[in-house]
C-alpha positions as CSV (number, residue, x, y, z in Angstrom):
1,M,-8.0,11.9,4.1
2,I,-6.0,9.3,2.1
3,L,-4.3,6.5,4.1
4,V,-1.1,5.1,2.6
5,T,0.1,1.8,4.2
6,G,3.7,0.9,3.7
7,A,4.2,4.6,3.9
8,T,8.0,4.4,4.5
9,G,8.7,1.8,1.8
10,T,9.8,2.5,-1.8
11,I,6.3,2.8,-3.3
12,G,4.4,4.1,-0.2
13,S,6.8,6.9,0.5
14,E,6.8,8.1,-3.1
15,L,3.0,8.2,-3.1
16,V,2.9,10.1,0.2
17,R,5.4,12.5,-1.3
18,L,3.3,13.0,-4.4
19,L,-0.1,13.3,-2.7
20,T,1.2,15.8,-0.1
21,A,2.8,17.9,-2.8
22,R,-0.6,18.1,-4.5
23,G,-2.2,19.3,-1.3
24,E,-4.1,16.1,-0.3
25,K,-4.5,15.2,3.3
26,V,-2.4,12.1,3.9
27,R,-2.1,9.6,6.7
28,A,1.1,7.6,6.6
29,L,0.8,4.2,8.3
30,T,4.1,2.6,9.3
31,R,5.0,0.1,12.0
32,D,7.7,2.6,13.5
33,P,6.9,6.2,12.9
34,S,10.3,7.3,14.1
35,A,12.2,5.2,11.6
36,G,10.9,6.7,8.4
37,R,10.8,10.3,7.0
38,V,7.5,11.6,5.6
39,P,7.0,15.0,4.0
40,P,5.7,17.9,6.3
41,G,1.9,17.9,6.3
42,A,1.6,14.1,6.4
43,D,0.1,12.6,9.5
44,V,2.2,9.6,10.6
45,V,0.5,7.0,12.6
46,P,1.7,3.5,13.9
47,G,0.1,0.5,12.8
48,D,0.7,-3.2,12.3
49,Y,-1.1,-5.7,10.2
50,R,-1.3,-8.0,13.2
51,D,-2.8,-5.4,15.5
52,A,-6.5,-4.8,14.5
53,A,-6.9,-1.9,16.9
54,S,-4.0,0.0,15.3
55,L,-5.6,-0.5,11.9
56,R,-8.9,0.6,12.9
57,A,-7.5,3.7,14.5
58,A,-5.5,4.5,11.3
59,M,-8.7,4.1,9.1
60,D,-10.8,6.3,11.3
61,G,-11.9,9.4,9.2
62,V,-10.2,8.0,6.0
63,A,-12.0,8.3,2.6
64,A,-9.5,6.3,0.6
65,A,-6.8,3.9,1.4
66,F,-3.8,2.6,-0.7
67,L,-3.0,-0.9,0.5
68,V,0.5,-2.4,0.3
69,G,0.3,-5.8,1.8
70,V,3.4,-7.9,2.5
71,P,3.0,-10.9,0.2
72,G,3.8,-14.4,1.1
73,P,2.3,-17.8,1.3
74,D,0.6,-17.2,4.8
75,A,0.1,-13.5,4.7
76,Q,-3.2,-12.1,5.6
77,H,-2.3,-8.5,5.7
78,D,-4.7,-7.2,3.1
79,E,-7.7,-9.0,4.8
80,A,-6.9,-7.2,8.0
81,L,-6.6,-3.9,6.2
82,V,-9.8,-4.4,4.4
83,S,-11.7,-5.4,7.5
84,A,-10.5,-2.2,9.2
85,A,-11.5,-0.2,6.2
86,R,-14.8,-1.8,6.1
87,T,-15.4,-1.1,9.8
88,A,-14.5,2.6,9.4
89,G,-16.6,3.1,6.2
90,V,-13.6,3.8,3.9
91,G,-15.3,4.4,0.4
92,R,-12.3,3.6,-1.9
93,L,-9.6,0.9,-1.8
94,V,-6.5,0.7,-4.1
95,K,-4.6,-2.5,-3.7
96,L,-1.0,-2.9,-4.9
97,S,-0.8,-6.4,-6.3
98,A,1.6,-8.0,-8.8
99,I,1.4,-9.0,-12.5
100,G,0.6,-12.7,-12.8
101,T,-1.5,-12.9,-9.6
102,G,-3.8,-15.9,-9.9
103,D,-1.7,-17.6,-12.7
104,P,-1.3,-21.3,-11.8
105,D,1.8,-21.4,-14.0
106,L,3.7,-19.2,-11.4
107,G,3.3,-21.8,-8.7
108,S,2.6,-20.7,-5.2
109,F,3.9,-17.1,-5.9
110,G,1.0,-16.5,-8.3
111,G,-1.4,-16.9,-5.4
112,W,0.2,-14.7,-2.8
113,H,-2.0,-11.6,-3.7
114,V,-5.1,-13.6,-4.6
115,P,-6.7,-13.3,-1.1
116,G,-6.0,-9.6,-0.9
117,E,-7.4,-8.9,-4.2
118,E,-10.6,-11.0,-3.3
119,A,-10.9,-9.0,0.0
120,V,-10.7,-5.7,-1.8
121,R,-13.3,-6.7,-4.5
122,G,-15.6,-8.0,-1.9
123,S,-15.2,-5.0,0.4
124,G,-18.2,-3.1,-0.7
125,A,-16.1,0.0,-1.4
126,E,-15.0,1.2,-4.9
127,W,-11.8,-0.5,-5.6
128,T,-8.9,-0.6,-8.0
129,V,-6.3,-3.3,-8.2
130,L,-2.8,-2.4,-9.6
131,R,-0.7,-5.2,-11.1
132,P,2.6,-3.5,-12.0
133,S,5.0,-5.6,-14.1
134,S,8.3,-4.3,-12.5
135,G,9.1,-1.7,-10.1
136,R,10.7,1.6,-11.1
137,S,13.3,1.2,-8.3
138,A,14.3,-2.3,-9.7
139,R,14.7,-0.8,-13.2
140,A,16.7,2.2,-11.8
141,S,19.1,-0.1,-10.0
142,R,20.1,-1.7,-13.3
143,C,20.4,1.6,-15.3
144,P,23.5,3.7,-14.6
145,T,21.8,6.8,-16.1
146,C,18.8,6.3,-13.8
147,R,20.9,5.9,-10.7
148,A,22.8,9.1,-11.7
149,T,19.6,11.0,-12.1
150,G,17.4,9.5,-9.4
151,G,15.4,7.3,-11.9
152,R,14.3,10.2,-14.0
153,A,16.3,9.3,-17.3
């Protein structure tokens, strides 16, 4: 089972779609399961970064987790997710970060993902940190052809 956090957001929803289309068992974590649509076959569970019990329940039986933490100067979302993953024995973590993380020239913004990356690296699980330079949806919104074709130009 693969847990996808932020499962009704731009990136999480696309990952859930791709994984279920591939036949993977997917658990989609969202604060409000009734608010988003997920593909048939995905297990939708409620969860909130500030509710440790909901995260532990979501991680139960999960082999891998894709972590989309909400960045910000005081956010501790990734740490909560990693703690729940460690308790559940999740063996693989993939953390969505941002390009420039840790760069002091970016000011406070450059530090927003640092605690999450450190938590993932220190989790004891196999890990991957993704640092995309720009989002596909951001590019698509600026490209008329992309908008007309759903970003597949």
